[in-house]
C-alpha positions, 0 to 999 in steps of 0.5 A: 152248276146249271140245272142240267148238270145238277140233274145229271149228278143226282141221277148218277148218284142214285144209280151208284147207290142202287147198284151197291144195294143188295137184294134178297127175297124174304120168305117166310159134298172131298166132302166135309162140313165144319161149324164156326160161331160168329165168324165174319172173316169167312166171307172175303171183304175184298170179294163182291157179294152178289145177292141172288133171290130164290123163288117159289114157283109151283109151276116148277113142281112141289114136294109132299110130306109122307104122313097122315092128313086130315080130310076137311070138307072132302078135300083130299091132299093125297089126291095129287100123288101118282106114279110120276112122283119121286121118292127121296129116301135113305138106305144104310146111310146113303140117299137115293131118288126113285119113283114112289112106292107107297099106299094110302090108308083111310083112317079117322083123326080122333083129335080133329074128329074128321076122316084122315088119309095116311100115306105110307111109303115102302121105304125110309122116305124123307119126302116125295118130290114132283119136280121137273128134270130129276133123275133116279139113282144114288145121290151125293150127300154131305154128312150133317154134323150140326143140324140146328143153326142158332143165331150167331152161328155159322156152318160151312160145307165143301162140295167139289169146288163149291164152298157154302156158308149158312149163317143164322141170325135172330133174337134169342128170347130164352134158353133152357137145357132139354133132355132127349129120348136117349137121356142126352142133354142139350141147349135149346133156345126160344128164337124170334126174328130168325133169318138163315142166309147162305153165301156161295163161294164168298160171293153170292148171298141170299136169304133162304128163309125167315121166321118171325117166331118159333114156338117151342121148336126150331129149324134143323137141317135134314139133308145136304147134297145134290138132288138135281145133279147140277154139281151144286148143293141142295138143302132140306130143312125142317122149319115148323113155326110151332110144335104142332106142325110138320114143315119141310123146306127144299132149297134147290140150286137149279144150276144157279137159278135157285128155287124154294119148295115148301110143304107143311101140315098142322096137327094141333088138337 
């Protein structure tokens, strides 16, 4: 084999390997949903698994937690709000988008010994959104039957003609039984190296988020539905790193060009 032939063979081999290598971006609904455990058969082995990447782009907008904020060095997080923002809220089991209706109250954070400002919505708000292209009105949503997706667990959602599988992976460091405020017992795991992947129609797969370590908390699904009205599912997850943090992550399908929006606030003492 001459030098030209060898070079051509090597280039072709590298090109094939590159095409076969999936790429995911790391981060840190008749309507029904079902949960399965360790079920790899849900993804067709004959279908091409095309990876896509969700991007975080502040120029596309942002989300805002409806809560109290500490004011550090006169920097006011609530100053970004105005009447152009949207409110995603729940009323009698249904979800709606409307322009925000809120007030901001001054306060003092005794723990941090700094001033605070509290954003109080007039509705049962999940979060505020300032994202281009949103429209007011009722939203289609899916009932969440299983909010936590532990490692080796999968949850399926069907919405219109779309089939979505969310699958968790990671390391379970320890397990305990916890009792909630209603006296119900449930299993809780301490998890590290967590990853939540989503597969759309058995073909398009991406990593929604990764978390190196959860400290006495875990992720949970807060909303599944169509926020941007493109006929595809959007997701909102609670995803704090530890018990003294509130954090929400919005995955917006965005007509096949998915976007990630995140908001968090620390309240450690």
